[in-house]
gemmi code that builds the backbone of each chain (N, CA, C; Angstrom):
import gemmi

chains = {
    "A": [
        ("MET", (0.822, -1.184, -0.036), (0.033, -0.186, -0.196), (0.737, 1.238, -0.031)),
        ("GLU", (1.899, 1.153, 0.823), (2.843, 2.418, 0.908), (3.585, 2.574, -0.394)),
        ("ILE", (4.067, 1.785, -1.083), (4.770, 1.795, -2.234), (3.803, 2.235, -3.451)),
        ("PHE", (2.560, 1.791, -3.331), (1.466, 2.111, -4.410), (1.404, 3.748, -4.261)),
        ("GLU", (1.284, 4.197, -3.045), (1.020, 5.655, -2.822), (2.209, 6.548, -3.441)),
        ("ILE", (3.495, 5.862, -2.978), (4.754, 6.816, -3.546), (4.788, 6.726, -5.068)),
        ("LEU", (4.422, 5.617, -5.623), (4.321, 5.508, -7.064), (3.246, 6.462, -7.749)),
        ("LEU", (2.124, 6.532, -6.949), (1.167, 7.491, -7.422), (1.621, 9.081, -7.371)),
        ("ASN", (2.274, 9.329, -6.275), (2.680, 10.593, -6.031), (3.799, 11.241, -7.086)),
        ("VAL", (4.792, 10.045, -7.333), (5.882, 10.278, -8.191), (5.237, 10.553, -9.583)),
        ("LEU", (4.311, 9.574, -9.918), (3.791, 9.873, -11.326), (3.033, 10.912, -11.514)),
        ("SER", (2.292, 11.464, -10.535), (1.483, 12.696, -10.620), (2.374, 13.803, -10.634)),
        ("TRP", (3.563, 13.852, -9.905), (4.475, 14.971, -9.984), (5.014, 15.099, -11.328)),
        ("ILE", (5.469, 13.832, -12.015), (6.022, 13.865, -13.471), (5.004, 14.425, -14.342)),
        ("PHE", (3.769, 14.110, -14.296), (2.708, 14.724, -15.158), (2.597, 16.177, -14.977)),
        ("VAL", (2.447, 16.749, -13.589), (2.353, 18.173, -13.263), (3.481, 18.866, -13.836)),
        ("LEU", (4.559, 18.278, -13.676), (5.920, 19.111, -14.196), (6.018, 19.016, -15.560)),
        ("VAL", (5.717, 18.070, -16.180), (5.716, 18.203, -17.675), (4.538, 19.049, -18.244)),
        ("GLY", (3.479, 19.195, -17.789), (2.349, 19.998, -18.026), (2.864, 21.398, -17.905)),
        ("SER", (3.290, 21.745, -16.835), (3.972, 23.072, -16.301), (4.938, 23.530, -17.299)),
        ("PHE", (5.802, 22.572, -17.734), (6.970, 22.881, -18.500), (6.278, 23.236, -20.167)),
        ("LEU", (5.243, 22.621, -20.483), (4.801, 22.858, -21.834), (4.040, 24.068, -21.763)),
        ("MET", (3.376, 24.379, -20.625), (2.536, 25.695, -20.584), (3.616, 26.814, -20.773)),
        ("VAL", (4.663, 26.773, -19.984), (5.889, 27.969, -19.967), (6.467, 27.897, -21.380)),
        ("LEU", (6.740, 26.732, -22.018), (7.029, 26.740, -23.367), (6.182, 27.267, -24.322)),
        ("GLY", (4.888, 27.128, -24.238), (3.869, 27.679, -25.174), (3.823, 29.186, -24.857)),
        ("ALA", (3.839, 29.678, -23.534), (3.740, 31.195, -23.189), (4.915, 31.786, -23.865)),
        ("ILE", (6.218, 31.112, -23.566), (7.374, 31.881, -24.358), (7.319, 31.853, -25.895)),
        ("GLY", (6.702, 30.912, -26.476), (6.354, 30.871, -27.768), (5.429, 31.971, -28.236)),
        ("ILE", (4.368, 32.155, -27.709), (3.390, 33.167, -28.084), (4.082, 34.695, -27.831)),
        ("LEU", (5.035, 34.771, -26.876), (5.621, 35.962, -26.849), (6.567, 36.273, -27.744)),
        ("ARG", (7.524, 35.197, -28.112), (8.685, 35.498, -28.898), (8.720, 35.103, -30.303)),
        ("PHE", (7.672, 34.219, -30.768), (7.595, 33.954, -32.193), (7.190, 35.007, -32.937)),
        ("HIS", (7.498, 34.943, -34.323), (7.119, 35.988, -35.307), (5.813, 35.497, -36.124)),
        ("GLY", (5.006, 36.305, -36.380), (3.850, 36.127, -37.226), (2.710, 35.194, -36.753)),
        ("PHE", (1.480, 35.320, -37.207), (0.513, 34.602, -36.681), (0.462, 33.118, -36.677)),
        ("TRP", (0.937, 32.593, -37.658), (0.883, 31.092, -37.608), (1.868, 30.505, -36.630)),
        ("ALA", (3.065, 30.890, -36.421), (3.937, 30.397, -35.479), (3.274, 30.608, -34.170)),
        ("ARG", (2.834, 31.727, -33.900), (2.188, 31.890, -32.348), (0.935, 31.126, -32.262)),
        ("LEU", (0.199, 30.691, -33.369), (-0.884, 29.931, -33.181), (-0.582, 28.500, -32.951)),
        ("HIS", (0.568, 28.085, -33.503), (1.140, 26.844, -33.258), (1.626, 26.760, -31.824)),
        ("ALA", (2.310, 27.747, -31.245), (2.645, 27.841, -29.712), (1.551, 27.793, -28.902)),
        ("ALA", (0.289, 28.388, -29.231), (-0.751, 28.525, -28.327), (-1.390, 27.016, -28.249)),
        ("SER", (-1.408, 26.340, -29.501), (-1.900, 24.948, -29.431), (-1.113, 23.996, -28.589)),
        ("VAL", (0.038, 24.246, -28.354), (0.909, 23.332, -27.552), (0.308, 23.559, -26.025)),
        ("ILE", (-0.138, 24.733, -25.652), (-0.759, 25.013, -24.472), (-1.880, 24.345, -24.204)),
        ("GLU", (-3.016, 24.475, -25.046), (-4.311, 23.893, -24.842), (-4.320, 22.455, -25.107)),
        ("SER", (-3.680, 21.752, -25.759), (-3.620, 20.312, -25.863), (-2.484, 19.554, -24.874)),
        ("GLY", (-1.224, 19.932, -25.196), (-0.186, 19.202, -24.479), (-0.239, 19.437, -22.884)),
        ("GLY", (0.019, 20.856, -22.582), (0.107, 21.295, -21.248), (-1.274, 20.975, -20.396)),
        ("MET", (-2.409, 21.233, -21.118), (-3.578, 21.076, -20.486), (-3.945, 19.379, -19.911)),
        ("ILE", (-3.398, 18.663, -20.927), (-3.795, 17.042, -20.640), (-2.876, 16.693, -19.732)),
        ("PHE", (-1.624, 16.988, -19.658), (-0.493, 16.444, -18.604), (-0.998, 17.177, -17.121)),
        ("LEU", (-1.451, 18.326, -17.263), (-1.776, 18.979, -15.808), (-3.050, 18.140, -15.307)),
        ("LEU", (-3.943, 18.055, -16.219), (-5.265, 17.452, -15.699), (-4.980, 16.019, -15.197)),
        ("ALA", (-3.980, 15.330, -15.994), (-3.804, 13.854, -15.634), (-3.079, 13.835, -14.277)),
        ("GLY", (-2.216, 14.649, -14.163), (-1.468, 14.889, -12.815), (-2.515, 15.074, -11.609)),
        ("MET", (-3.293, 16.157, -11.975), (-4.539, 16.321, -10.867), (-5.513, 15.112, -10.640)),
        ("CYS", (-5.554, 14.520, -11.747), (-6.685, 13.133, -11.511), (-5.909, 12.259, -10.599)),
        ("LEU", (-4.576, 11.985, -10.624), (-4.057, 11.021, -9.806), (-4.007, 11.464, -8.459)),
        ("GLN", (-4.003, 12.814, -8.134), (-3.997, 13.410, -6.693), (-5.451, 13.403, -6.202)),
        ("ALA", (-6.398, 13.080, -7.137), (-7.827, 13.549, -6.662), (-8.295, 12.727, -5.540)),
        ("GLY", (-8.133, 11.434, -5.411), (-8.461, 10.602, -4.280), (-10.060, 10.321, -4.327)),
        ("ASP", (-10.944, 11.243, -4.256), (-12.182, 11.214, -4.436), (-12.617, 10.922, -5.715)),
        ("PHE", (-13.675, 10.041, -5.971), (-13.963, 9.660, -7.368), (-14.704, 10.777, -7.962)),
        ("LEU", (-15.600, 11.651, -7.285), (-16.380, 12.745, -7.945), (-15.407, 13.675, -8.682)),
        ("ILE", (-14.378, 13.993, -7.740), (-13.408, 14.942, -8.296), (-12.736, 14.594, -9.398)),
        ("PHE", (-12.231, 13.182, -9.338), (-11.497, 12.532, -10.561), (-12.440, 12.622, -11.813)),
        ("PHE", (-13.770, 12.226, -11.623), (-14.724, 12.383, -12.698), (-14.879, 13.853, -13.213)),
        ("LYS", (-14.992, 14.835, -12.442), (-15.232, 16.069, -12.862), (-13.892, 16.571, -13.688)),
        ("LEU", (-12.754, 16.234, -13.100), (-11.534, 16.623, -13.859), (-11.466, 15.931, -15.121)),
        ("ALA", (-11.746, 14.573, -15.237), (-11.838, 13.947, -16.497), (-12.843, 14.551, -17.427)),
        ("PHE", (-13.848, 15.021, -17.076), (-14.957, 15.575, -17.849), (-14.258, 16.964, -18.388)),
        ("ILE", (-13.743, 17.713, -17.461), (-13.164, 19.096, -17.910), (-12.126, 18.774, -18.917)),
        ("GLY", (-11.188, 17.718, -18.926), (-10.208, 17.519, -19.644), (-10.968, 17.004, -21.096)),
        ("LEU", (-11.911, 16.243, -20.948), (-12.529, 15.867, -22.338), (-12.926, 17.083, -23.251)),
        ("PHE", (-13.813, 17.896, -22.339), (-14.267, 19.033, -23.017), (-13.244, 19.968, -23.634)),
        ("LEU", (-12.137, 20.331, -22.845), (-11.142, 21.078, -23.354), (-10.458, 20.309, -24.366)),
        ("PHE", (-10.370, 19.257, -24.398), (-9.625, 18.231, -25.451), (-10.480, 18.513, -26.918)),
        ("ILE", (-11.883, 18.669, -26.609), (-12.670, 18.892, -27.873), (-12.701, 20.272, -28.152)),
        ("THR", (-12.971, 21.216, -27.328), (-13.033, 22.600, -27.739), (-11.704, 23.487, -27.977)),
        ("GLY", (-10.659, 23.030, -27.535), (-9.419, 23.699, -27.717), (-9.055, 23.689, -29.075)),
        ("PRO", (-8.729, 22.595, -29.797), (-8.381, 22.364, -31.235), (-9.533, 22.921, -31.951)),
        ("THR", (-10.709, 22.847, -31.509), (-11.707, 23.569, -32.422), (-11.633, 25.081, -32.504)),
        ("SER", (-11.283, 25.612, -31.472), (-11.035, 27.087, -31.404), (-9.910, 27.585, -32.267)),
        ("THR", (-8.861, 26.723, -32.076), (-7.610, 26.979, -32.931), (-7.974, 26.732, -34.345)),
        ("HIS", (-8.688, 25.633, -34.770), (-9.014, 25.505, -36.146), (-9.998, 26.612, -36.726)),
        ("ALA", (-10.869, 27.121, -35.814), (-11.782, 28.216, -36.384), (-10.900, 29.479, -36.654)),
        ("LEU", (-9.877, 29.708, -35.679), (-9.009, 31.144, -35.886), (-8.080, 30.810, -37.128)),
        ("ALA", (-7.634, 29.471, -37.215), (-6.775, 29.323, -38.639), (-7.491, 29.655, -39.852)),
        ("SER", (-8.671, 28.738, -39.687), (-9.464, 29.041, -41.081), (-10.101, 30.444, -41.299)),
        ("ALA", (-10.281, 31.032, -40.376), (-10.635, 32.477, -40.503), (-9.462, 33.226, -41.176)),
        ("ALA", (-8.342, 32.956, -40.608), (-7.090, 33.578, -41.050), (-6.813, 33.239, -42.612)),
        ("LEU", (-7.186, 32.015, -42.853), (-6.840, 31.496, -44.156), (-7.795, 32.061, -45.190)),
        ("LEU", (-9.085, 32.278, -44.768), (-10.156, 33.094, -45.569), (-9.849, 34.385, -45.801)),
        ("ASP", (-9.111, 34.897, -44.947), (-8.632, 36.232, -45.102), (-7.330, 36.328, -45.807)),
        ("ARG", (-7.081, 35.180, -46.634), (-5.740, 35.207, -47.416), (-4.385, 35.654, -46.706)),
        ("SER", (-4.384, 34.980, -45.510), (-2.921, 35.169, -44.789), (-2.399, 33.824, -44.797)),
        ("LYS", (-1.306, 33.637, -45.907), (-0.701, 32.181, -46.124), (0.526, 32.251, -45.191)),
        ("PRO", (0.784, 31.081, -44.615), (1.967, 30.875, -43.790), (3.322, 31.155, -44.504)),
        ("LYS", (4.247, 31.500, -44.079), (5.449, 32.093, -44.840), (6.230, 30.617, -44.699)),
        ("LYS", (7.220, 30.532, -45.730), (8.119, 29.357, -45.937), (9.333, 29.508, -45.140)),
        ("GLU", (10.123, 30.578, -45.403), (11.164, 30.720, -44.701), (11.011, 31.526, -43.437)),
        ("SER", (11.708, 31.284, -42.515), (11.754, 32.100, -41.117), (12.243, 33.483, -41.399)),
        ("ASN", (11.893, 34.471, -40.701), (12.236, 35.815, -40.720), (12.547, 36.455, -39.276)),
    ],
    "B": [
        ("MET", (-22.262, 28.966, -44.293), (-21.930, 28.317, -43.242), (-21.890, 26.790, -43.517)),
        ("ASN", (-22.004, 26.526, -44.758), (-22.138, 24.997, -45.115), (-20.663, 24.426, -44.879)),
        ("GLN", (-19.559, 25.384, -45.031), (-18.282, 24.588, -45.261), (-17.695, 24.304, -44.069)),
        ("HIS", (-18.150, 24.678, -42.829), (-17.419, 24.755, -41.632), (-17.727, 23.390, -40.874)),
        ("LEU", (-17.354, 22.227, -41.414), (-17.665, 20.999, -40.868), (-17.248, 20.662, -39.456)),
        ("VAL", (-15.944, 21.034, -39.081), (-15.555, 20.840, -37.793), (-16.303, 21.631, -36.842)),
        ("LEU", (-16.763, 22.800, -37.103), (-17.239, 23.817, -36.179), (-18.916, 23.235, -35.916)),
        ("ARG", (-19.408, 22.669, -37.126), (-20.877, 22.178, -36.894), (-20.878, 21.085, -36.151)),
        ("VAL", (-20.009, 20.098, -36.400), (-19.956, 18.782, -35.668), (-19.752, 19.100, -34.127)),
        ("VAL", (-18.771, 20.007, -33.842), (-18.565, 20.112, -32.174), (-19.551, 21.000, -31.716)),
        ("THR", (-20.277, 21.841, -32.459), (-21.321, 22.492, -31.991), (-22.544, 21.631, -31.618)),
        ("LYS", (-22.867, 20.759, -32.509), (-23.954, 19.795, -32.289), (-23.524, 18.905, -31.084)),
        ("LEU", (-22.179, 18.546, -30.789), (-21.762, 17.623, -29.873), (-22.075, 18.469, -28.493)),
        ("MET", (-21.708, 19.799, -28.463), (-21.303, 20.475, -27.145), (-22.703, 21.131, -26.717)),
        ("VAL", (-23.746, 21.511, -27.624), (-24.882, 22.243, -27.035), (-25.667, 21.572, -26.021)),
        ("GLY", (-25.804, 20.343, -26.196), (-26.658, 19.623, -25.081), (-25.866, 19.531, -23.780)),
        ("PHE", (-24.517, 19.384, -23.948), (-23.858, 19.315, -22.600), (-23.936, 20.820, -21.948)),
        ("ILE", (-23.766, 21.809, -22.748), (-23.867, 23.223, -22.325), (-25.100, 23.288, -21.528)),
        ("ILE", (-26.335, 23.079, -22.156), (-27.506, 23.192, -21.435), (-27.706, 22.413, -20.267)),
        ("LEU", (-27.076, 21.182, -20.225), (-27.052, 20.253, -18.959), (-26.240, 21.048, -17.856)),
        ("PHE", (-25.166, 21.654, -18.251), (-24.494, 22.162, -17.257), (-25.018, 23.430, -16.689)),
        ("ALA", (-25.722, 24.227, -17.603), (-26.542, 25.295, -17.052), (-27.657, 24.735, -16.004)),
        ("LEU", (-28.216, 23.734, -16.356), (-29.253, 23.104, -15.491), (-28.570, 22.907, -14.103)),
        ("TYR", (-27.414, 22.183, -14.353), (-26.720, 21.849, -13.094), (-26.304, 22.977, -12.158)),
        ("VAL", (-25.868, 24.198, -12.947), (-25.438, 25.480, -12.093), (-26.696, 25.986, -11.474)),
        ("GLN", (-27.889, 25.911, -12.171), (-29.163, 26.539, -11.835), (-29.610, 25.646, -10.345)),
        ("PHE", (-29.735, 24.336, -10.601), (-30.426, 23.736, -9.347), (-29.480, 23.084, -8.475)),
        ("HIS", (-28.187, 23.234, -8.639), (-27.259, 22.920, -7.554), (-26.520, 23.932, -7.074)),
        ("GLY", (-27.076, 25.217, -7.347), (-26.454, 26.587, -7.014), (-26.489, 26.790, -5.507)),
        ("ASP", (-27.288, 26.212, -4.718), (-27.274, 26.436, -3.412), (-26.324, 25.429, -2.481)),
        ("TYR", (-25.659, 24.689, -3.278), (-24.580, 23.848, -2.626), (-23.183, 24.099, -3.073)),
        ("SER", (-23.104, 24.638, -4.482), (-21.875, 24.762, -5.195), (-21.984, 26.073, -5.696)),
        ("PRO", (-20.849, 26.487, -6.445), (-20.822, 27.891, -6.924), (-21.686, 27.923, -8.204)),
        ("GLY", (-22.323, 29.015, -8.291), (-23.384, 29.122, -9.372), (-24.486, 29.972, -8.831)),
        ("GLY", (-25.551, 29.814, -9.274), (-26.950, 30.247, -9.150), (-27.717, 30.919, -10.460)),
        ("GLY", (-28.750, 31.597, -10.344), (-29.668, 31.841, -11.308), (-28.934, 32.645, -12.521)),
        ("PHE", (-28.112, 33.864, -12.208), (-27.663, 34.503, -13.183), (-26.651, 33.842, -14.111)),
        ("GLN", (-25.822, 33.076, -13.375), (-24.796, 32.499, -14.048), (-25.430, 31.337, -14.927)),
        ("ALA", (-26.563, 30.473, -14.483), (-27.224, 29.503, -15.218), (-27.895, 30.115, -16.480)),
        ("GLY", (-28.391, 31.168, -16.360), (-29.124, 31.866, -17.249), (-28.151, 32.138, -18.405)),
        ("VAL", (-26.884, 32.809, -18.150), (-26.126, 33.221, -18.986), (-25.423, 32.033, -19.835)),
        ("ILE", (-25.326, 30.819, -19.030), (-24.718, 29.611, -19.714), (-25.855, 29.092, -20.579)),
        ("PHE", (-27.062, 29.197, -20.040), (-28.281, 28.623, -21.203), (-28.392, 29.397, -22.354)),
        ("ALA", (-28.108, 30.814, -22.216), (-28.140, 31.521, -23.324), (-26.878, 31.325, -24.390)),
        ("ALA", (-25.761, 31.078, -23.811), (-24.635, 30.992, -24.535), (-24.807, 29.681, -25.265)),
        ("ALA", (-25.563, 28.587, -24.928), (-25.790, 27.405, -25.856), (-26.599, 27.852, -27.091)),
        ("PHE", (-27.623, 28.687, -26.833), (-28.406, 29.232, -28.039), (-27.625, 30.008, -28.896)),
        ("ILE", (-26.773, 30.971, -28.348), (-26.083, 31.906, -29.061), (-25.010, 31.129, -29.977)),
        ("LEU", (-24.378, 30.241, -29.260), (-23.308, 29.316, -30.139), (-24.105, 28.633, -31.304)),
        ("TYR", (-25.223, 28.031, -31.028), (-25.965, 27.501, -32.130), (-26.257, 28.416, -33.205)),
        ("GLY", (-26.712, 29.693, -32.762), (-27.117, 30.670, -33.844), (-25.971, 31.209, -34.525)),
        ("LEU", (-24.743, 31.166, -33.915), (-23.489, 31.589, -34.656), (-23.244, 30.655, -35.616)),
        ("VAL", (-23.247, 29.445, -35.427), (-22.697, 28.287, -36.440), (-23.788, 28.032, -37.499)),
        ("PHE", (-25.038, 27.924, -37.016), (-26.094, 27.545, -38.008), (-26.989, 28.703, -38.590)),
        ("GLY", (-26.800, 29.862, -38.096), (-27.642, 30.944, -38.605), (-28.808, 31.254, -37.816)),
        ("LEU", (-29.414, 32.498, -37.893), (-30.413, 33.141, -37.153), (-31.797, 32.207, -37.477)),
        ("GLU", (-32.103, 31.818, -38.599), (-33.242, 31.137, -38.946), (-33.525, 29.889, -38.158)),
        ("SER", (-32.300, 29.049, -38.077), (-32.434, 27.640, -37.372), (-32.461, 27.785, -35.756)),
        ("VAL", (-31.750, 28.872, -35.251), (-31.966, 29.022, -33.976), (-33.376, 29.554, -33.590)),
        ("GLN", (-33.939, 30.365, -34.448), (-35.286, 31.050, -34.005), (-36.323, 30.006, -34.495)),
        ("ALA", (-36.015, 28.964, -35.312), (-37.043, 27.824, -35.367), (-37.246, 27.212, -34.010)),
        ("VAL", (-36.103, 26.923, -33.287), (-36.078, 26.300, -31.940), (-36.807, 27.191, -30.831)),
        ("LEU", (-36.259, 28.487, -30.823), (-36.722, 29.316, -29.572), (-37.157, 30.770, -30.337)),
        ("PRO", (-38.189, 30.922, -30.826), (-38.570, 32.100, -31.549), (-38.686, 33.293, -30.768)),
        ("PRO", (-38.475, 34.423, -31.154), (-38.251, 35.885, -30.500), (-39.540, 36.009, -29.514)),
        ("TRP", (-40.711, 35.545, -29.714), (-41.872, 35.833, -28.882), (-41.717, 35.054, -27.641)),
        ("VAL", (-41.126, 33.851, -27.739), (-40.884, 33.021, -26.605), (-39.737, 33.678, -25.520)),
        ("THR", (-38.768, 34.265, -26.215), (-37.806, 34.858, -25.236), (-38.347, 36.127, -24.637)),
        ("HIS", (-39.257, 36.914, -25.313), (-39.761, 38.070, -24.775), (-40.826, 37.618, -23.595)),
        ("LYS", (-41.451, 36.496, -23.657), (-42.392, 36.026, -22.711), (-41.380, 35.563, -21.443)),
        ("MET", (-40.344, 34.895, -21.901), (-39.423, 34.392, -20.731), (-38.762, 35.557, -19.796)),
        ("MET", (-38.722, 36.698, -20.464), (-38.180, 37.888, -19.669), (-39.219, 38.253, -18.688)),
        ("ALA", (-40.566, 38.256, -18.951), (-41.495, 38.600, -18.083), (-41.866, 37.452, -17.107)),
        ("LEU", (-41.704, 36.230, -17.452), (-42.075, 35.051, -16.694), (-41.258, 35.014, -15.533)),
        ("GLY", (-40.087, 35.334, -15.704), (-39.044, 34.991, -14.551), (-39.347, 36.041, -13.475)),
        ("VAL", (-39.563, 37.499, -13.937), (-39.833, 38.252, -12.820), (-41.288, 38.026, -12.191)),
        ("LEU", (-42.075, 37.515, -12.866), (-43.340, 37.098, -12.307), (-43.270, 35.935, -11.495)),
        ("ILE", (-42.313, 35.067, -11.629), (-42.068, 33.808, -10.696), (-41.557, 34.370, -9.448)),
        ("TYR", (-40.502, 35.343, -9.475), (-39.876, 36.089, -8.497), (-40.858, 36.849, -7.463)),
        ("THR", (-41.751, 37.658, -8.371), (-42.721, 38.542, -7.433), (-43.841, 37.593, -6.855)),
        ("LEU", (-44.204, 36.581, -7.464), (-45.286, 35.644, -6.957), (-44.644, 35.079, -5.702)),
        ("VAL", (-43.455, 34.686, -5.578), (-43.014, 34.091, -4.215), (-42.998, 35.021, -3.145)),
        ("GLY", (-42.548, 36.342, -3.607), (-42.733, 37.441, -2.459), (-44.039, 37.713, -2.220)),
        ("ILE", (-44.923, 37.858, -2.952), (-46.321, 38.293, -2.903), (-46.980, 37.073, -1.864)),
        ("TYR", (-46.789, 35.792, -2.186), (-47.285, 34.656, -1.545), (-46.999, 34.912, 0.041)),
        ("SER", (-45.758, 35.194, 0.344), (-45.484, 35.124, 1.713), (-45.993, 36.320, 2.396)),
        ("PHE", (-46.081, 37.429, 1.461), (-46.727, 38.618, 1.846), (-48.314, 38.419, 2.361)),
        ("PHE", (-49.091, 37.644, 1.659), (-50.453, 37.406, 1.955), (-50.513, 36.470, 3.171)),
        ("LEU", (-49.654, 35.645, 3.308), (-49.640, 34.796, 4.498), (-49.274, 35.439, 5.797)),
        ("GLY", (-48.942, 36.535, 5.791), (-48.640, 37.479, 7.096), (-47.106, 37.383, 7.460)),
        ("PHE", (-46.278, 37.146, 6.429), (-44.783, 37.061, 6.687), (-44.249, 38.433, 5.959)),
        ("ASN", (-43.076, 38.561, 5.957), (-42.425, 39.614, 5.319), (-42.352, 39.401, 3.839)),
        ("PHE", (-42.200, 40.426, 2.775), (-41.940, 40.099, 1.540), (-40.685, 39.174, 1.352)),
        ("LEU", (-40.791, 38.133, 0.713), (-39.787, 37.192, 0.240), (-39.343, 36.539, 1.574)),
        ("ASP", (-40.181, 36.352, 2.445), (-39.833, 35.425, 3.655), (-40.225, 34.229, 3.382)),
        ("TYR", (-39.112, 33.369, 2.920), (-39.272, 32.012, 2.388), (-39.916, 30.994, 3.393)),
        ("GLY", (-39.906, 31.228, 4.763), (-40.406, 30.593, 5.715), (-41.964, 30.279, 5.519)),
        ("ALA", (-42.575, 31.060, 4.805), (-43.910, 31.135, 4.573), (-44.326, 29.980, 3.687)),
        ("LEU", (-43.405, 29.413, 2.817), (-43.902, 28.372, 1.906), (-44.069, 27.192, 2.759)),
        ("THR", (-43.478, 26.775, 3.800), (-43.882, 25.632, 4.808), (-43.777, 25.967, 6.060)),
        ("PRO", (-44.731, 26.644, 6.625), (-44.648, 27.347, 7.990), (-44.404, 26.329, 9.104)),
        ("SER", (-44.732, 25.007, 8.986), (-44.359, 24.098, 9.995), (-42.856, 23.750, 10.033)),
        ("HIS", (-42.201, 24.087, 9.028), (-40.755, 23.820, 8.907), (-39.982, 24.852, 8.071)),
        ("PRO", (-39.709, 25.959, 8.583), (-39.129, 27.094, 8.014), (-37.868, 26.726, 7.119)),
        ("GLU", (-36.870, 25.804, 7.453), (-35.862, 25.492, 6.875), (-36.224, 24.962, 5.557)),
        ("HIS", (-37.142, 24.023, 5.484), (-37.519, 23.501, 4.087), (-38.049, 24.526, 3.186)),
        ("GLY", (-38.723, 25.696, 3.802), (-39.439, 26.629, 3.071), (-38.419, 27.613, 2.482)),
        ("GLN", (-37.267, 27.811, 3.296), (-36.069, 28.649, 2.636), (-35.642, 27.756, 1.567)),
        ("HIS", (-35.299, 26.510, 1.584), (-34.859, 25.829, 0.528), (-35.640, 26.119, -0.745)),
        ("TYR", (-36.915, 25.750, -0.550), (-37.843, 25.801, -1.690), (-37.766, 27.343, -2.384)),
        ("GLY", (-37.826, 28.189, -1.449), (-38.010, 29.603, -1.720), (-36.744, 30.057, -2.664)),
        ("ILE", (-35.529, 29.770, -2.144), (-34.406, 30.113, -2.845), (-34.239, 29.561, -4.333)),
        ("LEU", (-34.762, 28.084, -4.242), (-34.792, 27.402, -5.554), (-35.825, 28.224, -6.626)),
        ("LEU", (-37.014, 28.427, -6.028), (-37.969, 29.126, -7.010), (-37.490, 30.612, -7.335)),
        ("VAL", (-36.985, 31.234, -6.525), (-36.459, 32.675, -6.865), (-35.347, 32.631, -7.907)),
        ("GLU", (-34.315, 31.702, -7.484), (-33.161, 31.583, -8.566), (-33.759, 31.046, -9.935)),
        ("LEU", (-34.697, 30.166, -9.911), (-35.273, 29.713, -11.210), (-35.813, 30.993, -11.914)),
        ("GLY", (-36.522, 32.016, -11.199), (-37.000, 33.181, -11.988), (-35.955, 33.873, -12.432)),
        ("VAL", (-35.080, 34.199, -11.739), (-33.685, 34.904, -12.046), (-33.079, 34.279, -13.300)),
        ("GLY", (-32.997, 32.858, -13.316), (-32.366, 32.209, -14.417), (-33.133, 32.527, -15.770)),
        ("ILE", (-34.557, 32.324, -15.729), (-35.257, 32.376, -16.833), (-35.212, 33.852, -17.410)),
        ("THR", (-35.259, 34.785, -16.530), (-35.152, 36.197, -17.098), (-33.697, 36.402, -17.699)),
        ("VAL", (-32.798, 35.893, -17.130), (-31.395, 36.471, -17.613), (-31.288, 35.703, -18.917)),
        ("ALA", (-31.813, 34.322, -19.043), (-31.632, 33.699, -20.335), (-32.393, 34.334, -21.393)),
        ("GLY", (-33.504, 34.751, -21.091), (-34.586, 35.557, -22.016), (-33.765, 36.767, -22.587)),
        ("VAL", (-33.362, 37.571, -21.602), (-32.616, 38.877, -21.840), (-31.502, 38.824, -22.711)),
        ("VAL", (-30.737, 37.803, -22.385), (-29.405, 37.729, -23.201), (-29.725, 37.104, -24.645)),
        ("ILE", (-30.657, 36.169, -24.849), (-30.885, 35.587, -25.972), (-31.586, 36.928, -26.876)),
        ("SER", (-32.454, 37.739, -26.169), (-33.083, 38.731, -26.957), (-32.134, 39.788, -27.279)),
        ("ILE", (-31.229, 40.059, -26.660), (-30.171, 41.020, -27.090), (-29.321, 40.446, -28.311)),
        ("TYR", (-29.247, 39.091, -28.215), (-28.351, 38.511, -29.289), (-29.335, 38.714, -30.734)),
        ("TYR", (-30.485, 38.384, -30.288), (-31.472, 38.320, -31.716), (-31.576, 39.814, -32.222)),
        ("ALA", (-31.735, 40.686, -31.175), (-31.858, 42.212, -31.613), (-30.642, 42.560, -32.526)),
        ("PHE", (-29.319, 42.149, -31.905), (-28.191, 42.483, -32.694), (-28.026, 41.710, -33.987)),
        ("VAL", (-28.273, 40.564, -34.086), (-28.163, 39.840, -35.370), (-29.136, 40.113, -36.403)),
        ("SER", (-30.397, 40.227, -35.998), (-31.535, 40.571, -37.006), (-31.630, 41.835, -37.461)),
        ("ARG", (-30.704, 42.885, -36.859), (-30.745, 44.198, -37.397), (-30.337, 44.244, -38.775)),
        ("SER", (-31.231, 44.957, -39.539), (-30.748, 45.064, -41.037), (-29.656, 46.121, -41.290)),
        ("SER", (-28.895, 45.878, -42.281), (-27.713, 46.788, -42.405), (-28.238, 47.893, -43.213)),
        ("THR", (-28.414, 49.170, -42.676), (-29.009, 50.240, -43.298), (-27.837, 50.839, -44.280)),
        ("SER", (-26.620, 50.785, -43.797), (-25.550, 51.527, -44.425), (-24.358, 50.340, -44.825)),
        ("LYS", (-23.760, 50.286, -46.045), (-22.895, 49.279, -46.409), (-21.412, 49.672, -45.744)),
        ("ASP", (-20.603, 48.666, -45.869), (-19.338, 48.715, -45.251), (-18.462, 49.858, -45.952)),
        ("GLU", (-18.679, 50.157, -47.379), (-17.973, 50.980, -47.920), (-18.428, 52.368, -47.620)),
        ("GLU", (-19.449, 52.676, -47.097), (-19.931, 54.087, -46.804), (-19.355, 54.457, -45.511)),
        ("TRP", (-18.694, 53.666, -44.760), (-18.169, 54.198, -43.522), (-16.898, 54.891, -43.733)),
    ],
}
model = gemmi.Model(1)
for chain_id, residues in chains.items():
    chain = gemmi.Chain(chain_id)
    for i, (resn, *xyz) in enumerate(residues, 1):
        res = gemmi.Residue()
        res.name, res.seqid = resn, gemmi.SeqId(i, " ")
        for name, pos in zip(("N", "CA", "C"), xyz):
            atom = gemmi.Atom()
            atom.name, atom.element = name, gemmi.Element(name[0])
            atom.pos, atom.b_iso = gemmi.Position(*pos), 0.0
            res.add_atom(atom)
        chain.add_residue(res)
    model.add_chain(chain)
structure = gemmi.Structure()
structure.add_model(model)
structure.setup_entities()
């Protein structure tokens, strides 16, 4: 029982740290990248990668089944709506004839 | 709007859950964060999302403007009737203990539930009506004229 709890704690810490790292990475990307498409790419790292790892880490720490269920549902809905909003933004920009550049500047 | 396949599929998937969450916030608001105002706004957001993706005609086929206009008045009517009811039984205005005089705590529970229901209906009606009013406004001047 003791070893199981230690394993759970270590696993949830790994998930939370990886999620936080991806969040910071995405935030730096939004601030530092040039142009709309590169920044959109950095933002999508936050809302898919960072969010999933953070919520998985929190799910392992939940303990209560109801809290686990709520966190899993929040993750499911963010998993559906986040990429959809990115898609809507990208297709709106594409309709406005803003093509991604090939070489970096 | 026929070409946005992803938006249409996701909207059809989410609208039901948004309305379900609005009802949860509405009727669980006395134990968890939430209440009438928030529930009304979430309920309206479901219809506004549907209207944004599928167009004004299809959302008004579900919820015509005359229904939202009646909803605005109905919520205030529920709120006021709860107050007047306790008024006529010899209690103060909106004294929820009047609903079950033998057990005032139960009456307070029912009273806050009814009043919050009125607030939720009114807020949902007002927000959807504002959306209808903005979207159905005919463009009197073209974009080039600005």
